[in-house]
N, C-alpha and C positions, 0 to 999 in steps of 0.2 A: 535889415539884418545883414551883417557883414559876412562875406564868404570866408570859409576856413581855408587858410593858406597852407601850402605844402612847405615842409621844412627844407631850407637850402642845405645841400650836402656839403661836407668838408672836402676840399680839393687838395691833391698832393702837389699840383703844379698850376701855374698860370695857364699853360696850354690846356690842361684838363678842364679848368674852369671855363675858358673861352669856348671849347668844344661843347660843353654842357649848355651854356647860354645860347649857342647858335642852334641847338636842337629843340629846346623847350619853349613854351609860352611863358614869358616872365610874369604875366599877370596872375599865374597860378602860384607864384612865390612871393610877389611883392605887391603891396597895396599902394599904388601910385597916388591915390587921393590923400595919403598921409605924408607924402614927400615934402621936404623942406628945401629951400634954395640954400646952397652953400657956396661960399667964395673962398678962393685961395689966393689972396693978394700977393703973397711973397713967393709963390711958386716960380721956380726958375725953369726956363726952357732946357730940355735935354738934347736939343739938336743945335747944330751950328750952321748958320747960313753961309753959303759959298757962292762964288760967281764962277761960271764956266761958260766958255764960248763953244757953241755947237753949230754945225752947218744948218742953215735954214731948212734944207730938205730933210735932214734928220729930225729936227724939231717937229716938222709937219707930220712925218711918219709916226712919231711918238704920240702926237696929239690925236691922230686918227685911231691908233690902237687904244689909247686911253678912252676915247669916246666909245669905241666898241665895248670896252670893259666897264663903261659907266663909272670911271674914276677920274679925278683930276690928273692932268698929265705929269705934274711934279710928283704926285704919289706913285704913279707908274714908274717913273725914273728911280725913285727911292726903293720901291719893291724889287725892281730889276737888279739894282746894285746890291741890295741886301741878299738876294738869292745867290748872286754871283760870288760874293765874298763870304757867305755863310760856310762855304766849303773849305775856307782857308783856316 
C-alpha cells in the first residue's frame, strides 16, 4: 500500500520554495520510486568560464576555508563574489 503524500504548496518565489525544501522531508511530498530519468541535451550553461591569476597563498587560504565549509573551493569563490556584488 502506498503512502499518502502531502500536497506541495504553491510558492510566491524561488527563495520561498528553496527555504521550504530545506526544512521538510521531501519523501512526504514526492514518491521517488515513480521518478523517471530526464535529459536536457540542448540546455545551455548560464555561467561563463573565466581565467584569473591569484597568488598561490590566496588560493591555499581559499581551499582551506572551502574545506572547512565542506564545499568546492571554486564554489566558495563564486559565493563570495556573489555576496559582494549583490549589494551593487
